[in-house]
PQR file of N, CA, C, O and H, with PARSE charges and radii, in Angstrom:
ATOM      1  N   UNK A   1      96.715 158.017 209.675 -0.4000 1.5000
ATOM      2  CA  UNK A   1      96.498 158.813 210.802 -0.0000 2.0000
ATOM      3  C   UNK A   1      97.404 158.472 212.032  0.5500 1.7000
ATOM      4  O   UNK A   1      97.180 157.523 212.783 -0.5500 1.4000
ATOM      5  N   UNK A   2      98.295 159.213 212.140 -0.4000 1.5000
ATOM      6  CA  UNK A   2      99.371 159.063 213.215 -0.0000 2.0000
ATOM      7  C   UNK A   2      98.553 159.000 214.764  0.5500 1.7000
ATOM      8  O   UNK A   2      97.517 159.591 215.067 -0.5500 1.4000
ATOM      9  H   UNK A   2      98.477 159.984 211.530  0.4000 1.0000
ATOM     10  N   UNK A   3      99.319 158.156 215.551 -0.4000 1.5000
ATOM     11  CA  UNK A   3      98.803 158.399 217.044 -0.0000 2.0000
ATOM     12  C   UNK A   3      99.328 159.478 217.650  0.5500 1.7000
ATOM     13  O   UNK A   3     100.389 159.952 217.243 -0.5500 1.4000
ATOM     14  H   UNK A   3     100.161 157.675 215.305  0.4000 1.0000
ATOM     15  N   UNK A   4      98.647 160.014 218.715 -0.4000 1.5000
ATOM     16  CA  UNK A   4      99.137 161.275 219.471 -0.0000 2.0000
ATOM     17  C   UNK A   4      98.814 160.896 220.875  0.5500 1.7000
ATOM     18  O   UNK A   4      97.720 160.442 221.212 -0.5500 1.4000
ATOM     19  H   UNK A   4      97.786 159.628 219.045  0.4000 1.0000
ATOM     20  N   UNK A   5      99.867 161.113 221.715 -0.4000 1.5000
ATOM     21  CA  UNK A   5      99.802 160.949 223.227 -0.0000 2.0000
ATOM     22  C   UNK A   5      99.122 162.085 223.881  0.5500 1.7000
ATOM     23  O   UNK A   5      99.582 163.220 223.757 -0.5500 1.4000
ATOM     24  H   UNK A   5     100.755 161.482 221.441  0.4000 1.0000
ATOM     25  N   UNK A   6      98.006 161.841 224.601 -0.4000 1.5000
ATOM     26  CA  UNK A   6      97.384 162.914 225.311 -0.0000 2.0000
ATOM     27  C   UNK A   6      97.928 163.243 226.598  0.5500 1.7000
ATOM     28  O   UNK A   6      98.921 162.731 227.115 -0.5500 1.4000
ATOM     29  H   UNK A   6      97.632 160.919 224.702  0.4000 1.0000
ATOM     30  N   UNK A   7      97.099 164.253 227.129 -0.4000 1.5000
ATOM     31  CA  UNK A   7      97.390 164.894 228.455 -0.0000 2.0000
ATOM     32  C   UNK A   7      97.384 163.843 229.588  0.5500 1.7000
ATOM     33  O   UNK A   7      98.023 164.081 230.613 -0.5500 1.4000
ATOM     34  H   UNK A   7      96.292 164.669 226.709  0.4000 1.0000
ATOM     35  N   UNK A   8      96.746 162.782 229.462 -0.4000 1.5000
ATOM     36  CA  UNK A   8      96.555 161.708 230.462 -0.0000 2.0000
ATOM     37  C   UNK A   8      97.853 161.008 230.643  0.5500 1.7000
ATOM     38  O   UNK A   8      97.957 160.301 231.646 -0.5500 1.4000
ATOM     39  H   UNK A   8      96.227 162.589 228.630  0.4000 1.0000
ATOM     40  N   UNK A   9      98.950 161.105 229.752 -0.4000 1.5000
ATOM     41  CA  UNK A   9     100.158 160.395 229.904 -0.0000 2.0000
ATOM     42  C   UNK A   9     100.694 160.585 231.101  0.5500 1.7000
ATOM     43  O   UNK A   9     100.892 161.746 231.459 -0.5500 1.4000
ATOM     44  H   UNK A   9      98.865 161.680 228.938  0.4000 1.0000
ATOM     45  N   UNK A  10     101.033 159.511 231.954 -0.4000 1.5000
ATOM     46  CA  UNK A  10     101.748 159.722 233.154 -0.0000 2.0000
ATOM     47  C   UNK A  10     103.333 159.359 232.923  0.5500 1.7000
ATOM     48  O   UNK A  10     103.935 158.956 233.919 -0.5500 1.4000
ATOM     49  H   UNK A  10     100.872 158.568 231.664  0.4000 1.0000
ATOM     50  N   UNK A  11     103.983 159.458 231.813 -0.4000 1.5000
ATOM     51  CA  UNK A  11     105.300 159.288 231.526 -0.0000 2.0000
ATOM     52  C   UNK A  11     105.854 158.054 232.114  0.5500 1.7000
ATOM     53  O   UNK A  11     107.006 158.074 232.549 -0.5500 1.4000
ATOM     54  H   UNK A  11     103.494 159.785 231.005  0.4000 1.0000
ATOM     55  N   UNK A  12     105.107 156.933 232.169 -0.4000 1.5000
ATOM     56  CA  UNK A  12     105.630 155.749 232.582 -0.0000 2.0000
ATOM     57  C   UNK A  12     106.711 154.955 231.797  0.5500 1.7000
ATOM     58  O   UNK A  12     107.448 154.123 232.326 -0.5500 1.4000
ATOM     59  H   UNK A  12     104.172 156.917 231.815  0.4000 1.0000
ATOM     60  N   UNK A  13     106.730 155.281 230.536 -0.4000 1.5000
ATOM     61  CA  UNK A  13     107.804 154.700 229.567 -0.0000 2.0000
ATOM     62  C   UNK A  13     107.325 153.293 229.140  0.5500 1.7000
ATOM     63  O   UNK A  13     108.163 152.654 228.504 -0.5500 1.4000
ATOM     64  H   UNK A  13     106.131 155.957 230.106  0.4000 1.0000
ATOM     65  N   UNK A  14     106.216 152.728 229.352 -0.4000 1.5000
ATOM     66  CA  UNK A  14     105.838 151.455 228.843 -0.0000 2.0000
ATOM     67  C   UNK A  14     105.716 151.610 227.215  0.5500 1.7000
ATOM     68  O   UNK A  14     106.019 150.631 226.532 -0.5500 1.4000
ATOM     69  H   UNK A  14     105.536 153.247 229.869  0.4000 1.0000
ATOM     70  N   UNK A  15     105.333 152.670 226.656 -0.4000 1.5000
ATOM     71  CA  UNK A  15     105.041 152.561 225.159 -0.0000 2.0000
ATOM     72  C   UNK A  15     106.316 152.780 224.357  0.5500 1.7000
ATOM     73  O   UNK A  15     106.395 152.286 223.232 -0.5500 1.4000
ATOM     74  H   UNK A  15     105.088 153.465 227.211  0.4000 1.0000
ATOM     75  N   UNK A  16     107.307 153.483 224.861 -0.4000 1.5000
ATOM     76  CA  UNK A  16     108.659 153.771 224.046 -0.0000 2.0000
ATOM     77  C   UNK A  16     109.174 152.464 223.524  0.5500 1.7000
ATOM     78  O   UNK A  16     109.192 152.300 222.304 -0.5500 1.4000
ATOM     79  H   UNK A  16     107.242 153.885 225.774  0.4000 1.0000
ATOM     80  N   UNK A  17     109.601 151.502 224.343 -0.4000 1.5000
ATOM     81  CA  UNK A  17     110.269 150.210 223.694 -0.0000 2.0000
ATOM     82  C   UNK A  17     109.179 149.425 222.810  0.5500 1.7000
ATOM     83  O   UNK A  17     109.628 148.688 221.932 -0.5500 1.4000
ATOM     84  H   UNK A  17     109.586 151.636 225.334  0.4000 1.0000
ATOM     85  N   UNK A  18     107.934 149.509 222.947 -0.4000 1.5000
ATOM     86  CA  UNK A  18     106.994 148.938 222.056 -0.0000 2.0000
ATOM     87  C   UNK A  18     107.129 149.506 220.623  0.5500 1.7000
ATOM     88  O   UNK A  18     106.931 148.727 219.691 -0.5500 1.4000
ATOM     89  H   UNK A  18     107.569 150.108 223.660  0.4000 1.0000
ATOM     90  N   UNK A  19     107.436 150.738 220.375 -0.4000 1.5000
ATOM     91  CA  UNK A  19     107.297 151.250 219.085 -0.0000 2.0000
ATOM     92  C   UNK A  19     108.481 150.758 218.126  0.5500 1.7000
ATOM     93  O   UNK A  19     109.655 151.040 218.362 -0.5500 1.4000
ATOM     94  H   UNK A  19     107.597 151.371 221.132  0.4000 1.0000
ATOM     95  N   UNK A  20     108.088 150.028 217.069 -0.4000 1.5000
ATOM     96  CA  UNK A  20     108.887 149.442 216.135 -0.0000 2.0000
ATOM     97  C   UNK A  20     109.715 150.340 215.234  0.5500 1.7000
ATOM     98  O   UNK A  20     110.704 149.937 214.622 -0.5500 1.4000
ATOM     99  H   UNK A  20     107.134 149.799 216.878  0.4000 1.0000
ATOM    100  N   UNK A  21     109.236 151.619 215.188 -0.4000 1.5000
ATOM    101  CA  UNK A  21     110.003 152.549 214.585 -0.0000 2.0000
ATOM    102  C   UNK A  21     110.680 153.559 215.221  0.5500 1.7000
ATOM    103  O   UNK A  21     111.198 154.449 214.547 -0.5500 1.4000
ATOM    104  H   UNK A  21     108.432 151.947 215.685  0.4000 1.0000
ATOM    105  N   UNK A  22     110.755 153.555 216.468 -0.4000 1.5000
ATOM    106  CA  UNK A  22     111.230 154.560 217.354 -0.0000 2.0000
ATOM    107  C   UNK A  22     110.776 155.944 217.242  0.5500 1.7000
ATOM    108  O   UNK A  22     111.590 156.866 217.283 -0.5500 1.4000
ATOM    109  H   UNK A  22     110.334 152.832 217.015  0.4000 1.0000
ATOM    110  N   UNK A  23     109.521 156.141 217.103 -0.4000 1.5000
ATOM    111  CA  UNK A  23     108.852 157.313 216.916 -0.0000 2.0000
ATOM    112  C   UNK A  23     108.503 158.084 218.087  0.5500 1.7000
ATOM    113  O   UNK A  23     108.114 159.248 217.995 -0.5500 1.4000
ATOM    114  H   UNK A  23     108.860 155.391 217.070  0.4000 1.0000
ATOM    115  N   UNK A  24     108.653 157.365 219.376 -0.4000 1.5000
ATOM    116  CA  UNK A  24     108.162 157.964 220.787 -0.0000 2.0000
ATOM    117  C   UNK A  24     109.563 158.584 221.407  0.5500 1.7000
ATOM    118  O   UNK A  24     110.659 158.024 221.400 -0.5500 1.4000
ATOM    119  H   UNK A  24     108.969 156.419 219.451  0.4000 1.0000
ATOM    120  N   UNK A  25     109.300 159.655 221.849 -0.4000 1.5000
ATOM    121  CA  UNK A  25     110.315 160.412 222.614 -0.0000 2.0000
ATOM    122  C   UNK A  25     110.037 160.833 224.016  0.5500 1.7000
ATOM    123  O   UNK A  25     108.906 161.254 224.258 -0.5500 1.4000
ATOM    124  H   UNK A  25     108.409 160.110 221.855  0.4000 1.0000
ATOM    125  N   UNK A  26     110.882 160.777 224.930 -0.4000 1.5000
ATOM    126  CA  UNK A  26     110.584 160.992 226.362 -0.0000 2.0000
ATOM    127  C   UNK A  26     110.376 162.564 226.709  0.5500 1.7000
ATOM    128  O   UNK A  26     110.975 163.435 226.078 -0.5500 1.4000
ATOM    129  H   UNK A  26     111.801 160.436 224.733  0.4000 1.0000
ATOM    130  N   UNK A  27     109.649 162.799 227.565 -0.4000 1.5000
ATOM    131  CA  UNK A  27     109.463 164.235 227.923 -0.0000 2.0000
ATOM    132  C   UNK A  27     108.547 164.200 229.299  0.5500 1.7000
ATOM    133  O   UNK A  27     108.389 163.166 229.948 -0.5500 1.4000
ATOM    134  H   UNK A  27     109.162 162.092 228.079  0.4000 1.0000
ATOM    135  N   UNK A  28     108.014 165.368 229.623 -0.4000 1.5000
ATOM    136  CA  UNK A  28     107.116 165.556 230.598 -0.0000 2.0000
ATOM    137  C   UNK A  28     105.821 164.555 230.488  0.5500 1.7000
ATOM    138  O   UNK A  28     105.314 163.918 231.412 -0.5500 1.4000
ATOM    139  H   UNK A  28     108.143 166.208 229.095  0.4000 1.0000
ATOM    140  N   UNK A  29     105.468 164.584 229.271 -0.4000 1.5000
ATOM    141  CA  UNK A  29     104.516 163.750 228.534 -0.0000 2.0000
ATOM    142  C   UNK A  29     105.313 163.133 227.433  0.5500 1.7000
ATOM    143  O   UNK A  29     106.166 163.837 226.892 -0.5500 1.4000
ATOM    144  H   UNK A  29     105.879 165.102 228.521  0.4000 1.0000
ATOM    145  N   UNK A  30     105.120 161.779 226.997 -0.4000 1.5000
ATOM    146  CA  UNK A  30     105.798 161.361 225.963 -0.0000 2.0000
ATOM    147  C   UNK A  30     105.300 161.882 224.540  0.5500 1.7000
ATOM    148  O   UNK A  30     104.142 162.299 224.527 -0.5500 1.4000
ATOM    149  H   UNK A  30     104.427 161.207 227.436  0.4000 1.0000
ATOM    150  N   UNK A  31     105.923 161.913 223.486 -0.4000 1.5000
ATOM    151  CA  UNK A  31     105.560 162.521 222.202 -0.0000 2.0000
ATOM    152  C   UNK A  31     105.695 161.460 221.114  0.5500 1.7000
ATOM    153  O   UNK A  31     106.631 160.661 221.123 -0.5500 1.4000
ATOM    154  H   UNK A  31     106.863 161.574 223.497  0.4000 1.0000
ATOM    155  N   UNK A  32     104.708 161.464 220.139 -0.4000 1.5000
ATOM    156  CA  UNK A  32     105.066 160.523 218.973 -0.0000 2.0000
ATOM    157  C   UNK A  32     105.354 161.343 217.938  0.5500 1.7000
ATOM    158  O   UNK A  32     104.722 162.398 217.910 -0.5500 1.4000
ATOM    159  H   UNK A  32     103.948 162.113 220.131  0.4000 1.0000
ATOM    160  N   UNK A  33     106.222 161.119 216.989 -0.4000 1.5000
ATOM    161  CA  UNK A  33     106.844 161.715 215.774 -0.0000 2.0000
ATOM    162  C   UNK A  33     105.607 161.501 214.815  0.5500 1.7000
ATOM    163  O   UNK A  33     105.325 160.313 214.658 -0.5500 1.4000
ATOM    164  H   UNK A  33     106.736 160.261 217.011  0.4000 1.0000
ATOM    165  N   UNK A  34     104.895 162.311 214.213 -0.4000 1.5000
ATOM    166  CA  UNK A  34     103.852 161.921 213.397 -0.0000 2.0000
ATOM    167  C   UNK A  34     104.318 161.356 212.038  0.5500 1.7000
ATOM    168  O   UNK A  34     103.639 160.600 211.343 -0.5500 1.4000
ATOM    169  H   UNK A  34     105.125 163.276 214.340  0.4000 1.0000
ATOM    170  N   UNK A  35     105.871 161.924 211.664 -0.4000 1.5000
ATOM    171  CA  UNK A  35     106.344 161.425 210.448 -0.0000 2.0000
ATOM    172  C   UNK A  35     107.051 159.963 210.435  0.5500 1.7000
ATOM    173  O   UNK A  35     107.481 159.385 209.437 -0.5500 1.4000
ATOM    174  H   UNK A  35     106.422 162.538 212.229  0.4000 1.0000
ATOM    175  N   UNK A  36     107.067 159.558 211.607 -0.4000 1.5000
ATOM    176  CA  UNK A  36     107.835 158.276 211.645 -0.0000 2.0000
ATOM    177  C   UNK A  36     106.683 157.348 212.108  0.5500 1.7000
ATOM    178  O   UNK A  36     106.733 156.197 211.675 -0.5500 1.4000
ATOM    179  H   UNK A  36     106.718 160.028 212.418  0.4000 1.0000
ATOM    180  N   UNK A  37     105.669 157.672 212.912 -0.4000 1.5000
ATOM    181  CA  UNK A  37     104.415 156.897 213.157 -0.0000 2.0000
ATOM    182  C   UNK A  37     103.892 155.944 211.986  0.5500 1.7000
ATOM    183  O   UNK A  37     103.546 156.382 210.889 -0.5500 1.4000
ATOM    184  H   UNK A  37     105.629 158.607 213.264  0.4000 1.0000
ATOM    185  N   UNK A  38     103.873 154.659 212.320 -0.4000 1.5000
ATOM    186  CA  UNK A  38     103.252 153.765 211.330 -0.0000 2.0000
ATOM    187  C   UNK A  38     101.774 153.321 211.549  0.5500 1.7000
ATOM    188  O   UNK A  38     101.184 152.528 210.815 -0.5500 1.4000
ATOM    189  H   UNK A  38     104.154 154.302 213.211  0.4000 1.0000
ATOM    190  N   UNK A  39     101.304 153.864 212.533 -0.4000 1.5000
ATOM    191  CA  UNK A  39      99.910 153.705 213.034 -0.0000 2.0000
ATOM    192  C   UNK A  39      99.600 152.226 213.434  0.5500 1.7000
ATOM    193  O   UNK A  39      98.508 151.696 213.227 -0.5500 1.4000
ATOM    194  H   UNK A  39     101.783 154.508 213.130  0.4000 1.0000
ATOM    195  N   UNK A  40     100.656 151.617 214.022 -0.4000 1.5000
ATOM    196  CA  UNK A  40     100.490 150.030 214.436 -0.0000 2.0000
ATOM    197  C   UNK A  40      99.699 149.924 215.607  0.5500 1.7000
ATOM    198  O   UNK A  40      99.037 148.900 215.777 -0.5500 1.4000
ATOM    199  H   UNK A  40     101.543 152.047 214.191  0.4000 1.0000
ATOM    200  N   UNK A  41      99.671 151.041 216.618 -0.4000 1.5000
ATOM    201  CA  UNK A  41      98.788 150.809 217.830 -0.0000 2.0000
ATOM    202  C   UNK A  41      99.565 150.037 219.051  0.5500 1.7000
ATOM    203  O   UNK A  41      99.082 149.906 220.175 -0.5500 1.4000
ATOM    204  H   UNK A  41     100.209 151.873 216.480  0.4000 1.0000
ATOM    205  N   UNK A  42     100.656 149.621 218.706 -0.4000 1.5000
ATOM    206  CA  UNK A  42     101.451 148.920 219.869 -0.0000 2.0000
ATOM    207  C   UNK A  42     101.667 149.914 220.988  0.5500 1.7000
ATOM    208  O   UNK A  42     101.622 149.359 222.085 -0.5500 1.4000
ATOM    209  H   UNK A  42     101.049 149.727 217.793  0.4000 1.0000
ATOM    210  N   UNK A  43     101.875 151.145 221.038 -0.4000 1.5000
ATOM    211  CA  UNK A  43     101.765 152.049 222.121 -0.0000 2.0000
ATOM    212  C   UNK A  43     100.583 152.040 222.888  0.5500 1.7000
ATOM    213  O   UNK A  43     100.586 151.922 224.114 -0.5500 1.4000
ATOM    214  H   UNK A  43     101.911 151.596 220.146  0.4000 1.0000
ATOM    215  N   UNK A  44      99.492 152.173 222.141 -0.4000 1.5000
ATOM    216  CA  UNK A  44      98.079 152.049 222.708 -0.0000 2.0000
ATOM    217  C   UNK A  44      97.867 150.900 223.423  0.5500 1.7000
ATOM    218  O   UNK A  44      97.336 150.936 224.533 -0.5500 1.4000
ATOM    219  H   UNK A  44      99.489 152.270 221.146  0.4000 1.0000
ATOM    220  N   UNK A  45      98.295 149.700 222.806 -0.4000 1.5000
ATOM    221  CA  UNK A  45      98.012 148.525 223.338 -0.0000 2.0000
ATOM    222  C   UNK A  45      98.808 148.277 224.869  0.5500 1.7000
ATOM    223  O   UNK A  45      98.343 147.467 225.671 -0.5500 1.4000
ATOM    224  H   UNK A  45      98.726 149.671 221.904  0.4000 1.0000
ATOM    225  N   UNK A  46      99.838 148.933 225.115 -0.4000 1.5000
ATOM    226  CA  UNK A  46     100.566 148.832 226.462 -0.0000 2.0000
ATOM    227  C   UNK A  46     100.317 149.918 227.345  0.5500 1.7000
ATOM    228  O   UNK A  46     100.642 149.761 228.521 -0.5500 1.4000
ATOM    229  H   UNK A  46     100.215 149.590 224.464  0.4000 1.0000
ATOM    230  N   UNK A  47      99.809 150.972 226.998 -0.4000 1.5000
ATOM    231  CA  UNK A  47      99.525 152.027 227.844 -0.0000 2.0000
ATOM    232  C   UNK A  47      98.510 151.940 228.982  0.5500 1.7000
ATOM    233  O   UNK A  47      97.325 151.737 228.718 -0.5500 1.4000
ATOM    234  H   UNK A  47      99.545 151.099 226.042  0.4000 1.0000
ATOM    235  N   UNK A  48      98.926 152.084 230.208 -0.4000 1.5000
ATOM    236  CA  UNK A  48      98.004 151.632 231.246 -0.0000 2.0000
ATOM    237  C   UNK A  48      96.760 152.866 231.568  0.5500 1.7000
ATOM    238  O   UNK A  48      95.835 152.759 232.372 -0.5500 1.4000
ATOM    239  H   UNK A  48      99.889 152.249 230.422  0.4000 1.0000
ATOM    240  N   UNK A  49      97.031 153.886 230.789 -0.4000 1.5000
ATOM    241  CA  UNK A  49      95.979 155.036 231.001 -0.0000 2.0000
ATOM    242  C   UNK A  49      95.465 155.415 229.672  0.5500 1.7000
ATOM    243  O   UNK A  49      94.809 156.455 229.640 -0.5500 1.4000
ATOM    244  H   UNK A  49      97.783 153.973 230.135  0.4000 1.0000
ATOM    245  N   UNK A  50      95.638 154.767 228.562 -0.4000 1.5000
ATOM    246  CA  UNK A  50      94.978 154.836 227.095 -0.0000 2.0000
ATOM    247  C   UNK A  50      95.359 156.245 226.757  0.5500 1.7000
ATOM    248  O   UNK A  50      94.468 156.981 226.333 -0.5500 1.4000
ATOM    249  H   UNK A  50      96.172 153.921 228.589  0.4000 1.0000
ATOM    250  N   UNK A  51      96.668 156.746 226.903 -0.4000 1.5000
ATOM    251  CA  UNK A  51      97.060 157.991 226.430 -0.0000 2.0000
ATOM    252  C   UNK A  51      97.163 158.058 224.855  0.5500 1.7000
ATOM    253  O   UNK A  51      96.647 158.974 224.215 -0.5500 1.4000
ATOM    254  H   UNK A  51      97.392 156.148 227.248  0.4000 1.0000
ATOM    255  N   UNK A  52      97.830 157.076 224.308 -0.4000 1.5000
ATOM    256  CA  UNK A  52      97.891 157.147 222.833 -0.0000 2.0000
ATOM    257  C   UNK A  52      96.698 157.068 222.119  0.5500 1.7000
ATOM    258  O   UNK A  52      95.984 156.102 222.384 -0.5500 1.4000
ATOM    259  H   UNK A  52      98.250 156.332 224.828  0.4000 1.0000
ATOM    260  N   UNK A  53      96.320 157.849 221.286 -0.4000 1.5000
ATOM    261  CA  UNK A  53      95.091 157.580 220.431 -0.0000 2.0000
ATOM    262  C   UNK A  53      95.396 158.159 218.884  0.5500 1.7000
ATOM    263  O   UNK A  53      96.304 158.937 218.592 -0.5500 1.4000
ATOM    264  H   UNK A  53      96.900 158.635 221.071  0.4000 1.0000
ATOM    265  N   UNK A  54      94.568 157.675 218.119 -0.4000 1.5000
ATOM    266  CA  UNK A  54      94.704 157.912 216.679 -0.0000 2.0000
ATOM    267  C   UNK A  54      94.340 159.496 216.460  0.5500 1.7000
ATOM    268  O   UNK A  54      93.253 159.891 216.881 -0.5500 1.4000
ATOM    269  H   UNK A  54      93.830 157.043 218.357  0.4000 1.0000
ATOM    270  N   UNK A  55      95.172 160.348 215.852 -0.4000 1.5000
ATOM    271  CA  UNK A  55      94.777 161.684 215.744 -0.0000 2.0000
ATOM    272  C   UNK A  55      93.589 161.926 214.760  0.5500 1.7000
ATOM    273  O   UNK A  55      93.155 163.065 214.584 -0.5500 1.4000
ATOM    274  H   UNK A  55      96.056 160.027 215.510  0.4000 1.0000
TER
END
């Protein structure tokens, strides 16, 4: 089950460098490519607002 970034994302960018497979792209809110996501949870571990959650 891939992670998905929710509406609470503040686009701080802390998650993007943590992704080992570069599945996160920048935007108004960041987006995780479910095809690339390996469900490691690294993004959720560093997010200050808890935006990434398992789908």
